N, CA, C and O atoms as CSV, one atom per row, in Angstrom:
chain,resi,resn,atom,element,x,y,z
A,1,UNK,N,N,-16.640,-47.219,-13.547
A,1,UNK,CA,C,-15.360,-46.533,-13.584
A,1,UNK,C,C,-15.484,-45.237,-14.360
A,1,UNK,O,O,-14.945,-44.216,-13.934
A,2,UNK,N,N,-16.172,-45.252,-15.471
A,2,UNK,CA,C,-16.339,-44.075,-16.331
A,2,UNK,C,C,-17.070,-42.988,-15.558
A,2,UNK,O,O,-16.679,-41.822,-15.612
A,3,UNK,N,N,-18.130,-43.357,-14.836
A,3,UNK,CA,C,-18.898,-42.369,-14.055
A,3,UNK,C,C,-18.053,-41.760,-12.955
A,3,UNK,O,O,-18.162,-40.556,-12.723
A,4,UNK,N,N,-17.217,-42.518,-12.265
A,4,UNK,CA,C,-16.384,-41.943,-11.216
A,4,UNK,C,C,-15.330,-41.004,-11.774
A,4,UNK,O,O,-14.988,-40.011,-11.133
A,5,UNK,N,N,-14.799,-41.307,-12.984
A,5,UNK,CA,C,-13.809,-40.469,-13.620
A,5,UNK,C,C,-14.444,-39.096,-13.986
A,5,UNK,O,O,-13.823,-38.046,-13.824
A,6,UNK,N,N,-15.669,-39.149,-14.470
A,6,UNK,CA,C,-16.317,-37.887,-14.820
A,6,UNK,C,C,-16.629,-37.057,-13.571
A,6,UNK,O,O,-16.554,-35.829,-13.615
A,7,UNK,N,N,-16.969,-37.696,-12.487
A,7,UNK,CA,C,-17.209,-37.010,-11.225
A,7,UNK,C,C,-15.931,-36.349,-10.746
A,7,UNK,O,O,-15.951,-35.208,-10.285
A,8,UNK,N,N,-14.803,-37.071,-10.857
A,8,UNK,CA,C,-13.526,-36.463,-10.417
A,8,UNK,C,C,-13.149,-35.292,-11.310
A,8,UNK,O,O,-12.662,-34.275,-10.818
A,9,UNK,N,N,-13.363,-35.415,-12.604
A,9,UNK,CA,C,-13.090,-34.303,-13.527
A,9,UNK,C,C,-13.899,-33.093,-13.159
A,9,UNK,O,O,-13.380,-31.978,-13.104
A,10,UNK,N,N,-15.169,-33.307,-12.907
A,10,UNK,CA,C,-16.077,-32.214,-12.532
A,10,UNK,C,C,-15.636,-31.592,-11.229
A,10,UNK,O,O,-15.643,-30.368,-11.099
A,11,UNK,N,N,-15.261,-32.389,-10.278
A,11,UNK,CA,C,-14.760,-31.925,-8.977
A,11,UNK,C,C,-13.469,-31.078,-9.152
A,11,UNK,O,O,-13.324,-30.039,-8.508
A,12,UNK,N,N,-12.565,-31.510,-9.994
A,12,UNK,CA,C,-11.337,-30.776,-10.231
A,12,UNK,C,C,-11.640,-29.431,-10.904
A,12,UNK,O,O,-11.050,-28.404,-10.569
A,13,UNK,N,N,-12.588,-29.467,-11.874
A,13,UNK,CA,C,-12.975,-28.237,-12.524
A,13,UNK,C,C,-13.572,-27.243,-11.555
A,13,UNK,O,O,-13.319,-26.042,-11.645
A,14,UNK,N,N,-14.366,-27.748,-10.631
A,14,UNK,CA,C,-15.009,-26.860,-9.632
A,14,UNK,C,C,-13.925,-26.254,-8.747
A,14,UNK,O,O,-13.965,-25.060,-8.448
A,15,UNK,N,N,-12.968,-27.058,-8.331
A,15,UNK,CA,C,-11.845,-26.551,-7.464
A,15,UNK,C,C,-11.060,-25.487,-8.219
A,15,UNK,O,O,-10.768,-24.417,-7.686
A,16,UNK,N,N,-10.717,-25.806,-9.492
A,16,UNK,CA,C,-9.936,-24.867,-10.319
A,16,UNK,C,C,-10.733,-23.557,-10.477
A,16,UNK,O,O,-10.175,-22.474,-10.302
A,17,UNK,N,N,-12.023,-23.651,-10.803
A,17,UNK,CA,C,-12.831,-22.464,-10.985
A,17,UNK,C,C,-12.875,-21.652,-9.686
A,17,UNK,O,O,-12.738,-20.429,-9.721
A,18,UNK,N,N,-13.060,-22.297,-8.576
A,18,UNK,CA,C,-13.116,-21.614,-7.256
A,18,UNK,C,C,-11.805,-20.879,-6.970
A,18,UNK,O,O,-11.822,-19.733,-6.521
A,19,UNK,N,N,-10.681,-21.526,-7.225
A,19,UNK,CA,C,-9.367,-20.913,-6.999
A,19,UNK,C,C,-9.184,-19.684,-7.900
A,19,UNK,O,O,-8.713,-18.640,-7.448
A,20,UNK,N,N,-9.566,-19.821,-9.195
A,20,UNK,CA,C,-9.390,-18.705,-10.125
A,20,UNK,C,C,-10.296,-17.520,-9.713
A,20,UNK,O,O,-9.894,-16.358,-9.773
A,21,UNK,N,N,-11.514,-17.854,-9.300
A,21,UNK,CA,C,-12.446,-16.784,-8.869
A,21,UNK,C,C,-11.901,-16.086,-7.633
A,21,UNK,O,O,-11.949,-14.859,-7.541
A,22,UNK,N,N,-11.377,-16.865,-6.672
A,22,UNK,CA,C,-10.805,-16.255,-5.478
A,22,UNK,C,C,-9.638,-15.340,-5.802
A,22,UNK,O,O,-9.532,-14.252,-5.237
A,23,UNK,N,N,-8.757,-15.765,-6.706
A,23,UNK,CA,C,-7.651,-14.919,-7.091
A,23,UNK,C,C,-8.126,-13.632,-7.747
A,23,UNK,O,O,-7.580,-12.559,-7.489
A,24,UNK,N,N,-9.143,-13.738,-8.596
A,24,UNK,CA,C,-9.664,-12.575,-9.264
A,24,UNK,C,C,-10.251,-11.573,-8.222
A,24,UNK,O,O,-10.003,-10.371,-8.311
A,25,UNK,N,N,-11.000,-12.069,-7.274
A,25,UNK,CA,C,-11.614,-11.256,-6.262
A,25,UNK,C,C,-10.516,-10.552,-5.423
A,25,UNK,O,O,-10.618,-9.358,-5.143
A,26,UNK,N,N,-9.517,-11.272,-5.046
A,26,UNK,CA,C,-8.438,-10.698,-4.256
A,26,UNK,C,C,-7.733,-9.609,-5.009
A,26,UNK,O,O,-7.371,-8.592,-4.417
A,27,UNK,N,N,-7.523,-9.784,-6.300
A,27,UNK,CA,C,-6.817,-8.784,-7.091
A,27,UNK,C,C,-7.664,-7.556,-7.343
A,27,UNK,O,O,-7.120,-6.466,-7.520
A,28,UNK,N,N,-8.956,-7.695,-7.364
A,28,UNK,CA,C,-9.824,-6.566,-7.746
A,28,UNK,C,C,-10.500,-5.940,-6.550
A,28,UNK,O,O,-11.497,-5.233,-6.701
A,29,UNK,N,N,-9.967,-6.189,-5.344
A,29,UNK,CA,C,-10.567,-5.584,-4.170
A,29,UNK,C,C,-10.401,-4.092,-4.213
A,29,UNK,O,O,-9.355,-3.607,-4.646
A,30,UNK,N,N,-11.369,-3.361,-3.790
A,30,UNK,CA,C,-11.340,-1.915,-3.762
A,30,UNK,C,C,-10.382,-1.411,-2.715
A,30,UNK,O,O,-10.195,-2.046,-1.677
A,31,UNK,N,N,-9.765,-0.256,-2.983
A,31,UNK,CA,C,-8.899,0.326,-1.993
A,31,UNK,C,C,-9.768,0.912,-0.876
A,31,UNK,O,O,-10.968,1.112,-1.060
A,32,UNK,N,N,-9.167,1.181,0.268
A,32,UNK,CA,C,-9.884,1.642,1.422
A,32,UNK,C,C,-10.169,3.154,1.259
A,32,UNK,O,O,-9.246,3.969,1.300
A,33,UNK,N,N,-11.434,3.511,1.078
A,33,UNK,CA,C,-11.801,4.893,0.928
A,33,UNK,C,C,-12.247,5.539,2.271
A,33,UNK,O,O,-12.628,6.708,2.319
A,34,UNK,N,N,-12.186,4.762,3.313
A,34,UNK,CA,C,-12.622,5.252,4.639
A,34,UNK,C,C,-11.943,6.562,5.060
A,34,UNK,O,O,-12.637,7.442,5.569
A,35,UNK,N,N,-10.620,6.742,4.877
A,35,UNK,CA,C,-10.008,8.013,5.260
A,35,UNK,C,C,-10.579,9.220,4.535
A,35,UNK,O,O,-10.717,10.300,5.110
A,36,UNK,N,N,-10.922,9.015,3.220
A,36,UNK,CA,C,-11.522,10.092,2.451
A,36,UNK,C,C,-12.865,10.452,3.005
A,36,UNK,O,O,-13.164,11.630,3.199
A,37,UNK,N,N,-13.689,9.453,3.267
A,37,UNK,CA,C,-15.058,9.616,3.795
A,37,UNK,C,C,-14.929,10.353,5.182
A,37,UNK,O,O,-15.648,11.319,5.439
A,38,UNK,N,N,-14.034,9.892,6.027
A,38,UNK,CA,C,-13.923,10.493,7.322
A,38,UNK,C,C,-13.522,11.931,7.306
A,38,UNK,O,O,-13.987,12.726,8.124
A,39,UNK,N,N,-12.631,12.288,6.348
A,39,UNK,CA,C,-12.197,13.650,6.182
A,39,UNK,C,C,-13.336,14.560,5.758
A,39,UNK,O,O,-13.446,15.682,6.252
A,40,UNK,N,N,-14.198,14.088,4.837
A,40,UNK,CA,C,-15.319,14.892,4.389
A,40,UNK,C,C,-16.404,14.967,5.481
A,40,UNK,O,O,-17.029,16.015,5.643
A,41,UNK,N,N,-16.629,13.918,6.205
A,41,UNK,CA,C,-17.587,13.914,7.311
A,41,UNK,C,C,-17.222,14.903,8.371
A,41,UNK,O,O,-18.082,15.590,8.923
A,42,UNK,N,N,-15.906,14.980,8.666
A,42,UNK,CA,C,-15.407,15.890,9.680
A,42,UNK,C,C,-15.215,17.318,9.140
A,42,UNK,O,O,-15.075,18.267,9.911
A,43,UNK,N,N,-15.211,17.452,7.821
A,43,UNK,CA,C,-14.905,18.769,7.250
A,43,UNK,C,C,-13.469,19.175,7.508
A,43,UNK,O,O,-13.163,20.350,7.715
A,44,UNK,N,N,-12.588,18.175,7.491
A,44,UNK,CA,C,-11.178,18.410,7.826
A,44,UNK,C,C,-10.308,18.097,6.597
A,44,UNK,O,O,-9.975,16.938,6.353
A,45,UNK,N,N,-9.947,19.118,5.836
A,45,UNK,CA,C,-9.136,18.964,4.644
A,45,UNK,C,C,-7.743,18.456,4.944
A,45,UNK,O,O,-7.138,17.767,4.123
A,46,UNK,N,N,-7.224,18.797,6.132
A,46,UNK,CA,C,-5.865,18.335,6.472
A,46,UNK,C,C,-5.740,16.804,6.464
A,46,UNK,O,O,-4.660,16.260,6.235
A,47,UNK,N,N,-6.849,16.132,6.715
A,47,UNK,CA,C,-6.772,14.654,6.705
A,47,UNK,C,C,-6.528,14.091,5.325
A,47,UNK,O,O,-6.186,12.917,5.186
A,48,UNK,N,N,-6.700,14.922,4.284
A,48,UNK,CA,C,-6.519,14.493,2.898
A,48,UNK,C,C,-5.125,14.779,2.362
A,48,UNK,O,O,-4.798,14.346,1.257
A,49,UNK,N,N,-4.293,15.495,3.114
A,49,UNK,CA,C,-2.978,15.937,2.644
A,49,UNK,C,C,-2.149,14.793,1.991
A,49,UNK,O,O,-1.604,14.954,0.899
A,50,UNK,N,N,-2.076,13.691,2.658
A,50,UNK,CA,C,-1.281,12.559,2.204
A,50,UNK,C,C,-1.907,11.842,0.986
A,50,UNK,O,O,-1.272,11.003,0.347
A,51,UNK,N,N,-3.130,12.187,0.696
A,51,UNK,CA,C,-3.839,11.481,-0.430
A,51,UNK,C,C,-3.974,12.316,-1.683
A,51,UNK,O,O,-4.611,11.898,-2.650
A,52,UNK,N,N,-3.369,13.507,-1.669
A,52,UNK,CA,C,-3.460,14.401,-2.836
A,52,UNK,C,C,-2.374,14.056,-3.848
A,52,UNK,O,O,-1.220,13.832,-3.482
A,53,UNK,N,N,-2.749,14.017,-5.103
A,53,UNK,CA,C,-1.783,13.848,-6.203
A,53,UNK,C,C,-0.968,15.144,-6.321
A,53,UNK,O,O,-1.261,16.133,-5.649
A,54,UNK,N,N,0.045,15.125,-7.173
A,54,UNK,CA,C,0.862,16.307,-7.373
A,54,UNK,C,C,0.032,17.393,-7.984
A,54,UNK,O,O,0.208,18.555,-7.616
A,55,UNK,N,N,-0.872,17.090,-8.903
A,55,UNK,CA,C,-1.784,18.034,-9.572
A,55,UNK,C,C,-3.180,17.588,-9.345
A,55,UNK,O,O,-3.500,16.417,-9.548
A,56,UNK,N,N,-4.043,18.504,-8.921
A,56,UNK,CA,C,-5.400,18.211,-8.586
A,56,UNK,C,C,-6.344,19.228,-9.244
A,56,UNK,O,O,-6.132,20.435,-9.128
A,57,UNK,N,N,-7.367,18.750,-9.922
A,57,UNK,CA,C,-8.435,19.577,-10.415
A,57,UNK,C,C,-9.475,19.751,-9.322
A,57,UNK,O,O,-10.047,18.768,-8.850
A,58,UNK,N,N,-9.728,20.994,-8.912
A,58,UNK,CA,C,-10.590,21.254,-7.809
A,58,UNK,C,C,-11.723,22.169,-8.231
A,58,UNK,O,O,-11.479,23.276,-8.710
A,59,UNK,N,N,-12.950,21.726,-8.063
A,59,UNK,CA,C,-14.103,22.529,-8.417
A,59,UNK,C,C,-15.055,22.616,-7.209
A,59,UNK,O,O,-15.458,21.604,-6.634
A,60,UNK,N,N,-15.398,23.868,-6.849
A,60,UNK,CA,C,-16.434,24.118,-5.835
A,60,UNK,C,C,-17.439,25.056,-6.466
A,60,UNK,O,O,-17.200,25.536,-7.574
A,61,UNK,N,N,-18.539,25.336,-5.821
A,61,UNK,CA,C,-19.534,26.218,-6.437
A,61,UNK,C,C,-18.930,27.605,-6.768
A,61,UNK,O,O,-19.389,28.267,-7.698
A,62,UNK,N,N,-17.916,28.037,-6.019
A,62,UNK,CA,C,-17.320,29.356,-6.238
A,62,UNK,C,C,-15.985,29.364,-6.957
A,62,UNK,O,O,-15.511,30.436,-7.333
A,63,UNK,N,N,-15.366,28.225,-7.162
A,63,UNK,CA,C,-14.018,28.156,-7.673
A,63,UNK,C,C,-13.793,26.956,-8.546
A,63,UNK,O,O,-14.346,25.880,-8.319
A,64,UNK,N,N,-12.961,27.161,-9.560
A,64,UNK,CA,C,-12.498,26.054,-10.400
A,64,UNK,C,C,-11.016,26.273,-10.639
A,64,UNK,O,O,-10.617,27.280,-11.224
A,65,UNK,N,N,-10.209,25.340,-10.190
A,65,UNK,CA,C,-8.747,25.556,-10.250
A,65,UNK,C,C,-8.042,24.216,-10.431
A,65,UNK,O,O,-8.440,23.196,-9.868
A,66,UNK,N,N,-7.004,24.252,-11.218
A,66,UNK,CA,C,-6.078,23.096,-11.285
A,66,UNK,C,C,-4.808,23.601,-10.648
A,66,UNK,O,O,-4.269,24.643,-11.019
A,67,UNK,N,N,-4.344,22.837,-9.682
A,67,UNK,CA,C,-3.140,23.221,-8.958
A,67,UNK,C,C,-2.514,22.078,-8.188
A,67,UNK,O,O,-2.789,20.909,-8.458
A,68,UNK,N,N,-1.695,22.412,-7.257
A,68,UNK,CA,C,-1.020,21.391,-6.452
A,68,UNK,C,C,-1.988,20.793,-5.441
A,68,UNK,O,O,-3.086,21.308,-5.231
A,69,UNK,N,N,-1.565,19.703,-4.822
A,69,UNK,CA,C,-2.364,19.132,-3.734
A,69,UNK,C,C,-2.579,20.122,-2.618
A,69,UNK,O,O,-3.652,20.168,-2.016
A,70,UNK,N,N,-1.525,20.944,-2.330
A,70,UNK,CA,C,-1.634,21.954,-1.308
A,70,UNK,C,C,-2.694,22.998,-1.658
A,70,UNK,O,O,-3.430,23.465,-0.789
A,71,UNK,N,N,-2.760,23.356,-2.940
A,71,UNK,CA,C,-3.768,24.323,-3.400
A,71,UNK,C,C,-5.163,23.742,-3.168
A,71,UNK,O,O,-6.072,24.453,-2.739
A,72,UNK,N,N,-5.328,22.465,-3.450
A,72,UNK,CA,C,-6.605,21.785,-3.250
A,72,UNK,C,C,-7.000,21.779,-1.780
A,72,UNK,O,O,-8.166,21.990,-1.450
A,73,UNK,N,N,-6.037,21.538,-0.897
A,73,UNK,CA,C,-6.275,21.535,0.537
A,73,UNK,C,C,-6.758,22.924,0.984
A,73,UNK,O,O,-7.713,23.044,1.751
A,74,UNK,N,N,-6.067,23.987,0.478
A,74,UNK,CA,C,-6.480,25.361,0.803
A,74,UNK,C,C,-7.912,25.656,0.408
A,74,UNK,O,O,-8.685,26.225,1.178
A,75,UNK,N,N,-8.260,25.242,-0.850
A,75,UNK,CA,C,-9.632,25.461,-1.329
A,75,UNK,C,C,-10.635,24.666,-0.515
A,75,UNK,O,O,-11.708,25.177,-0.198
A,76,UNK,N,N,-10.315,23.435,-0.170
A,76,UNK,CA,C,-11.207,22.619,0.677
A,76,UNK,C,C,-11.411,23.262,2.033
A,76,UNK,O,O,-12.537,23.321,2.527
A,77,UNK,N,N,-10.330,23.750,2.651
A,77,UNK,CA,C,-10.447,24.392,3.937
A,77,UNK,C,C,-11.430,25.596,3.871
A,77,UNK,O,O,-12.263,25.787,4.756
A,78,UNK,N,N,-11.299,26.380,2.808
A,78,UNK,CA,C,-12.211,27.487,2.630
A,78,UNK,C,C,-13.600,27.034,2.441
A,78,UNK,O,O,-14.518,27.616,3.019
A,79,UNK,N,N,-13.813,26.004,1.644
A,79,UNK,CA,C,-15.128,25.458,1.428
A,79,UNK,C,C,-15.754,24.949,2.736
A,79,UNK,O,O,-16.906,25.254,3.042
A,80,UNK,N,N,-14.983,24.176,3.492
A,80,UNK,CA,C,-15.480,23.639,4.769
A,80,UNK,C,C,-15.748,24.706,5.795
A,80,UNK,O,O,-16.632,24.544,6.637
A,81,UNK,N,N,-14.991,25.817,5.747
A,81,UNK,CA,C,-15.183,26.935,6.692
A,81,UNK,C,C,-16.581,27.559,6.440
A,81,UNK,O,O,-17.275,27.962,7.372
A,82,UNK,N,N,-16.966,27.621,5.141
A,82,UNK,CA,C,-18.277,28.196,4.807
A,82,UNK,C,C,-19.428,27.199,4.761
A,82,UNK,O,O,-20.600,27.576,4.760
A,83,UNK,N,N,-19.067,25.918,4.723
A,83,UNK,CA,C,-20.086,24.853,4.612
A,83,UNK,C,C,-19.736,23.708,5.531
A,83,UNK,O,O,-19.093,22.740,5.125
A,84,UNK,N,N,-20.179,23.832,6.811
A,84,UNK,CA,C,-19.846,22.805,7.786
A,84,UNK,C,C,-20.676,21.558,7.521
A,84,UNK,O,O,-21.904,21.628,7.478
A,85,UNK,N,N,-20.004,20.395,7.339
A,85,UNK,CA,C,-20.725,19.166,7.063
A,85,UNK,C,C,-21.656,18.721,8.203
A,85,UNK,O,O,-21.271,18.705,9.372
A,86,UNK,N,N,-22.841,18.376,7.841
A,86,UNK,CA,C,-23.778,17.783,8.785
A,86,UNK,C,C,-24.011,16.284,8.470
A,86,UNK,O,O,-24.514,15.529,9.303
A,87,UNK,N,N,-23.629,15.885,7.244
A,87,UNK,CA,C,-23.764,14.495,6.848
A,87,UNK,C,C,-22.985,14.264,5.568
A,87,UNK,O,O,-22.787,15.182,4.772
A,88,UNK,N,N,-22.547,13.039,5.379
A,88,UNK,CA,C,-21.786,12.677,4.175
A,88,UNK,C,C,-22.031,11.199,3.889
A,88,UNK,O,O,-21.658,10.334,4.682
A,89,UNK,N,N,-22.657,10.920,2.758
A,89,UNK,CA,C,-22.967,9.564,2.398
A,89,UNK,C,C,-22.410,9.228,1.016
A,89,UNK,O,O,-22.408,10.070,0.119
A,90,UNK,N,N,-21.941,7.992,0.854
A,90,UNK,CA,C,-21.453,7.520,-0.418
A,90,UNK,C,C,-22.599,6.948,-1.212
A,90,UNK,O,O,-23.309,6.052,-0.756
A,91,UNK,N,N,-22.775,7.490,-2.436
A,91,UNK,CA,C,-23.844,6.983,-3.335
A,91,UNK,C,C,-23.308,5.872,-4.237
A,91,UNK,O,O,-24.010,4.918,-4.574
A,92,UNK,N,N,-22.027,6.033,-4.618
A,92,UNK,CA,C,-21.420,5.071,-5.556
A,92,UNK,C,C,-19.915,5.111,-5.393
A,92,UNK,O,O,-19.324,6.173,-5.196
A,93,UNK,N,N,-19.295,3.925,-5.479
A,93,UNK,CA,C,-17.851,3.820,-5.443
A,93,UNK,C,C,-17.446,2.722,-6.423
A,93,UNK,O,O,-18.023,1.635,-6.418
A,94,UNK,N,N,-16.463,3.008,-7.254
A,94,UNK,CA,C,-16.000,2.013,-8.215
A,94,UNK,C,C,-14.462,2.114,-8.398
A,94,UNK,O,O,-13.887,3.202,-8.418
A,95,UNK,N,N,-13.857,0.983,-8.523
A,95,UNK,CA,C,-12.453,0.893,-8.800
A,95,UNK,C,C,-12.268,0.095,-10.093
A,95,UNK,O,O,-12.975,-0.879,-10.350
A,96,UNK,N,N,-11.309,0.530,-10.887
A,96,UNK,CA,C,-10.974,-0.242,-12.105
A,96,UNK,C,C,-9.456,-0.096,-12.316
A,96,UNK,O,O,-8.925,1.001,-12.491
A,97,UNK,N,N,-8.812,-1.225,-12.291
A,97,UNK,CA,C,-7.377,-1.236,-12.462
A,97,UNK,C,C,-6.697,-0.356,-11.421
A,97,UNK,O,O,-6.773,-0.634,-10.224
A,98,UNK,N,N,-6.042,0.689,-11.866
A,98,UNK,CA,C,-5.322,1.565,-10.962
A,98,UNK,C,C,-5.969,2.909,-10.777
A,98,UNK,O,O,-5.289,3.917,-10.583
A,99,UNK,N,N,-7.314,2.926,-10.838
A,99,UNK,CA,C,-8.023,4.237,-10.640
A,99,UNK,C,C,-9.410,3.919,-10.092
A,99,UNK,O,O,-9.841,2.768,-10.027
A,100,UNK,N,N,-10.077,4.983,-9.705
A,100,UNK,CA,C,-11.428,4.801,-9.198
A,100,UNK,C,C,-12.095,6.135,-8.963
A,100,UNK,O,O,-11.484,7.188,-9.145
A,101,UNK,N,N,-13.377,6.086,-8.548
A,101,UNK,CA,C,-14.101,7.308,-8.231
A,101,UNK,C,C,-15.127,7.021,-7.136
A,101,UNK,O,O,-15.559,5.893,-6.898
A,102,UNK,N,N,-15.480,8.132,-6.491
A,102,UNK,CA,C,-16.482,8.046,-5.432
A,102,UNK,C,C,-17.513,9.187,-5.749
A,102,UNK,O,O,-17.132,10.319,-6.044
A,103,UNK,N,N,-18.753,8.858,-5.680
A,103,UNK,CA,C,-19.855,9.838,-5.813
A,103,UNK,C,C,-20.544,9.884,-4.475
A,103,UNK,O,O,-20.961,8.852,-3.951
A,104,UNK,N,N,-20.669,11.074,-3.916
A,104,UNK,CA,C,-21.205,11.228,-2.535
A,104,UNK,C,C,-22.196,12.371,-2.483
A,104,UNK,O,O,-22.304,13.183,-3.401
A,105,UNK,N,N,-22.930,12.402,-1.350
A,105,UNK,CA,C,-23.813,13.499,-1.027
A,105,UNK,C,C,-23.327,14.115,0.282
A,105,UNK,O,O,-23.251,13.456,1.319
A,106,UNK,N,N,-22.998,15.416,0.193
A,106,UNK,CA,C,-22.573,16.182,1.331
A,106,UNK,C,C,-23.686,17.077,1.774
A,106,UNK,O,O,-24.116,17.935,1.003
A,107,UNK,N,N,-24.175,16.919,2.978
A,107,UNK,CA,C,-25.252,17.719,3.556
A,107,UNK,C,C,-24.596,18.734,4.495
A,107,UNK,O,O,-23.788,18.368,5.349
A,108,UNK,N,N,-24.946,19.996,4.330
A,108,UNK,CA,C,-24.497,21.059,5.244
A,108,UNK,C,C,-25.712,21.679,5.880
A,108,UNK,O,O,-26.838,21.272,5.594
A,109,UNK,N,N,-25.504,22.672,6.750
A,109,UNK,CA,C,-26.658,23.371,7.375
A,109,UNK,C,C,-27.544,24.057,6.342
A,109,UNK,O,O,-28.756,24.166,6.525
A,110,UNK,N,N,-26.929,24.515,5.262
A,110,UNK,CA,C,-27.674,25.336,4.281
A,110,UNK,C,C,-28.148,24.624,3.026
A,110,UNK,O,O,-29.155,24.998,2.425
A,111,UNK,N,N,-27.392,23.570,2.633
A,111,UNK,CA,C,-27.745,22.909,1.393
A,111,UNK,C,C,-27.084,21.582,1.239
A,111,UNK,O,O,-26.287,21.177,2.085
A,112,UNK,N,N,-27.402,20.888,0.161
A,112,UNK,CA,C,-26.772,19.606,-0.173
A,112,UNK,C,C,-25.885,19.818,-1.390
A,112,UNK,O,O,-26.187,20.617,-2.276
A,113,UNK,N,N,-24.768,19.070,-1.406
A,113,UNK,CA,C,-23.824,19.098,-2.522
A,113,UNK,C,C,-23.574,17.691,-3.024
A,113,UNK,O,O,-23.586,16.726,-2.260
A,114,UNK,N,N,-23.350,17.596,-4.311
A,114,UNK,CA,C,-22.883,16.354,-4.891
A,114,UNK,C,C,-21.380,16.450,-4.987
A,114,UNK,O,O,-20.834,17.425,-5.502
A,115,UNK,N,N,-20.708,15.409,-4.476
A,115,UNK,CA,C,-19.221,15.392,-4.484
A,115,UNK,C,C,-18.787,14.233,-5.314
A,115,UNK,O,O,-19.203,13.093,-5.110
A,116,UNK,N,N,-17.898,14.562,-6.301
A,116,UNK,CA,C,-17.298,13.529,-7.116
A,116,UNK,C,C,-15.797,13.559,-6.858
A,116,UNK,O,O,-15.177,14.615,-6.978
A,117,UNK,N,N,-15.208,12.437,-6.510
A,117,UNK,CA,C,-13.765,12.337,-6.246
A,117,UNK,C,C,-13.220,11.274,-7.183
A,117,UNK,O,O,-13.694,10.138,-7.217
A,118,UNK,N,N,-12.221,11.672,-7.933
A,118,UNK,CA,C,-11.556,10.700,-8.825
A,118,UNK,C,C,-10.110,10.548,-8.316
A,118,UNK,O,O,-9.473,11.517,-7.904
A,119,UNK,N,N,-9.620,9.306,-8.360
A,119,UNK,CA,C,-8.303,9.042,-7.849
A,119,UNK,C,C,-7.583,7.951,-8.675
A,119,UNK,O,O,-8.181,7.184,-9.430
A,120,UNK,N,N,-6.296,7.946,-8.474
A,120,UNK,CA,C,-5.473,6.832,-8.976
A,120,UNK,C,C,-4.998,6.071,-7.758
A,120,UNK,O,O,-5.066,6.548,-6.625
A,121,UNK,N,N,-4.511,4.858,-8.032
A,121,UNK,CA,C,-3.973,4.054,-6.936
A,121,UNK,C,C,-2.544,3.759,-7.190
A,121,UNK,O,O,-2.200,3.223,-8.244
A,122,UNK,N,N,-1.672,4.098,-6.236
A,122,UNK,CA,C,-0.246,3.816,-6.353
A,122,UNK,C,C,0.212,3.148,-5.089
A,122,UNK,O,O,0.014,3.675,-3.994
A,123,UNK,N,N,0.818,2.003,-5.224
A,123,UNK,CA,C,1.284,1.194,-4.095
A,123,UNK,C,C,0.161,0.952,-3.084
A,123,UNK,O,O,0.397,0.954,-1.876
A,124,UNK,N,N,-1.051,0.745,-3.577
A,124,UNK,CA,C,-2.171,0.442,-2.709
A,124,UNK,C,C,-2.796,1.646,-1.986
A,124,UNK,O,O,-3.656,1.486,-1.119
A,125,UNK,N,N,-2.343,2.866,-2.364
A,125,UNK,CA,C,-2.825,4.080,-1.695
A,125,UNK,C,C,-3.504,4.992,-2.711
A,125,UNK,O,O,-3.127,5.051,-3.881
A,126,UNK,N,N,-4.508,5.692,-2.224
A,126,UNK,CA,C,-5.246,6.632,-3.054
A,126,UNK,C,C,-4.446,7.881,-3.286
A,126,UNK,O,O,-3.807,8.402,-2.371
A,127,UNK,N,N,-4.479,8.378,-4.550
A,127,UNK,CA,C,-3.977,9.690,-4.882
A,127,UNK,C,C,-5.092,10.445,-5.595
A,127,UNK,O,O,-5.410,10.157,-6.749
A,128,UNK,N,N,-5.676,11.403,-4.907
A,128,UNK,CA,C,-6.829,12.130,-5.418
A,128,UNK,C,C,-6.371,13.057,-6.538
A,128,UNK,O,O,-5.418,13.817,-6.364
A,129,UNK,N,N,-7.044,12.997,-7.688
A,129,UNK,CA,C,-6.703,13.766,-8.857
A,129,UNK,C,C,-7.792,14.850,-9.172
A,129,UNK,O,O,-7.490,15.899,-9.741
A,130,UNK,N,N,-9.031,14.562,-8.793
A,130,UNK,CA,C,-10.118,15.489,-9.088
A,130,UNK,C,C,-11.082,15.474,-7.910
A,130,UNK,O,O,-11.447,14.415,-7.399
A,131,UNK,N,N,-11.487,16.672,-7.490
A,131,UNK,CA,C,-12.578,16.853,-6.525
A,131,UNK,C,C,-13.533,17.854,-7.088
A,131,UNK,O,O,-13.161,18.998,-7.352
A,132,UNK,N,N,-14.781,17.436,-7.281
A,132,UNK,CA,C,-15.834,18.306,-7.811
A,132,UNK,C,C,-16.944,18.376,-6.759
A,132,UNK,O,O,-17.538,17.363,-6.389
A,133,UNK,N,N,-17.205,19.584,-6.295
A,133,UNK,CA,C,-18.286,19.807,-5.333
A,133,UNK,C,C,-19.292,20.715,-6.005
A,133,UNK,O,O,-19.024,21.889,-6.263
A,134,UNK,N,N,-20.486,20.135,-6.290
A,134,UNK,CA,C,-21.493,20.875,-7.069
A,134,UNK,C,C,-22.802,20.940,-6.293
A,134,UNK,O,O,-23.776,21.519,-6.774
């Protein structure tokens, strides 16, 4: 009887642990960054309009500016006009609480760029706060 009680306790502990782990995983799932990746692959800044925060720090090789989301879109359009994407790959993506970042490699006809995108998450949606293209 004592052995069966211990087995039941162990079984309940395993179930409890599995449930807690499942809840943790569901709560810490990363937001969908696919729209950001698709916009950079296509070189289409307009696809990012809905994802821009009210204020965005924007850095390109030629410009460094803090402004509105619309200002960031304008700078990105100019950048993409001069640097047509030939490839875009994610090197690293991390989320923590209500923020995250993406580190990518953007390949163009003339050179490669490192792209760092920092964002916050509000209501399950990305709001881009920093874009650095170096």
